[in-house]
N, C-alpha and C positions, 0 to 999 in steps of 0.2 A: 122246425128245421128249415123250412122253405125260406123263412126270413133271413136265416144265416147264409143260405146259398145266394139269395138276392144281394145281400150286403157284400159278400165276398166277390161276386161277379161285378157289382157296381164299383168296387174299389179299384179294379184294374181296367175298366173300360173307358173309352173316350166318348164324350157326348157333344153334340152340336145343337145349339138353339138359335132360333132366328127371331130378331126383333126389328120391327119397322118403326122408324122415327117419325114424329110429327114435325120435325125441323129439317132444314137443308143439311146436306152432307157435312160441310165444313163446320157448321154450328153444332151438329150432332157430335162430331169428334171432340170438339172443344168442351161441350157440356159433359160428355162421358169422362174426359180426362179430369175435369174439375170434380165431378161426383166421385170418381175413384180416389182422388187425392183427399177429399173430405172424409171418405170412409177408410182412409189409410190402406188402400188396396193398390196392388201393382200388377200391371199386365206382364206376366212373366211366362215361365215355361209351362205353368198349369192352366193359364188362361190366354188364349190367342184370339184377339178380335180381328175379324176380316170385314172390311167395309166395301160396299158397292152401292150403286144407284140403280134403282129399278122403277121405271115409270115416274120419274121425278121425285121419288121418295128415297131417303137414305135407309139402307138395310144393313143391319149388323148381324153377321153370323158369328156367334160366340162359340169357340171350341174349348171345351173343358177336358184337359188331358189328365191322365193319372199322375199322382205325385212322382217326382224323380226318385229312382231307386226302390220303388215299391216292389218290383218284381224280384230284385236282388234280396231285399229284406225277407220276402215271403219264402224264397228258396233257401236262404240261410236258416230261417226258423224251421223249415221242413227237414233240412239236413241235421240240425241240432236235435230235433225230436227223434229222428231215426237213430242217431247215436245214443240218445238217452234210453230208448227202448232196447237197443242192443246191449248197452252197459247194464241195464236193469235185468235183462234175461241172463246175462253172464253172472251177475251177482247172485241171483236166485239159484242158479245151477251150481256155482263153484263154492260159495261160502255156506257152510252148514249152519252157523249161528252168528249172531251179532246184530248190532244196530244198523249197520250199513246195508244189511240184507233187506231190511224193510224201508229204510229211509230213501234210498235211491229210487226204488219202484214207486213209492208214495209221491216223491217229488215229480217223477215222470207223469204220473196220473194227473197231478195238479196242473202241470204244464199243458197236457193234452186238453184238459177241461177248460183251461184259461185261454187257449188259442182262439176259439170263436168270439169270446168277449173282447180280446185284443183286436180282432178283425172288425168287429162292430164299432169299436172305438175309433179305429182309423177311418172307417167309412163315414162315421158320424162327423168327424173332424173335416173330411173332404166336403161332405154335403153342406156343412155350416159355412165353409169358405165360399162355395159356389152360390149359396143363398145370399150371402152378403154382396157378391158381385152382381147377381141378378137384380137385387134390390137397387143397387146403384145404377144399373142400366135402365131399369124402369123409371127411376127418378129423373135420369138425364134425358131419356129419349121420349118418354110418354108423359112427362110432367106430372107424375104421380107423387103426391106428398106422402112420405113414409109414415107420417103420423096418422094419416087417414087413408088406408088402403081401399080400393074399390070393393064394393060388395061382391061376394062370391056368386057366380052364376053357373048353373049346371048346363052342360052342353045341349040338353033338349029344351031349354027355355027360350031359344032364339026364335 
């Protein structure tokens, strides 16, 4: 359950990551634009690059914002679930027999059980998009070849 909570909160939060370039500022911008074009990515409402120069090095602060309309979508799903629960309760109380008495509550339960999977799918899609952007940034600013990523180092190996 904690993984579901983490995925749900990650879906609606904004994140900022910092990348230092090994190239000058103008060249870094151009390299990033070319890398993004090669990867068919666009800096838009979900990815906001902010450039600055610190100590003679180009620094990119990449802001990853939640997808547009995600709050409205989640609210609409919540309202729909509340209405389904209310309709199911009404059907169970008011209809003595019949198929609808069991079908609507069954459908409501399936929707409730499917909501975490839907949230995980949305979060996975967002993480995949951000990962492609991060890979393009590392390729452009740090000269990392995507076919040969650097070996993984643990923080205590320094």
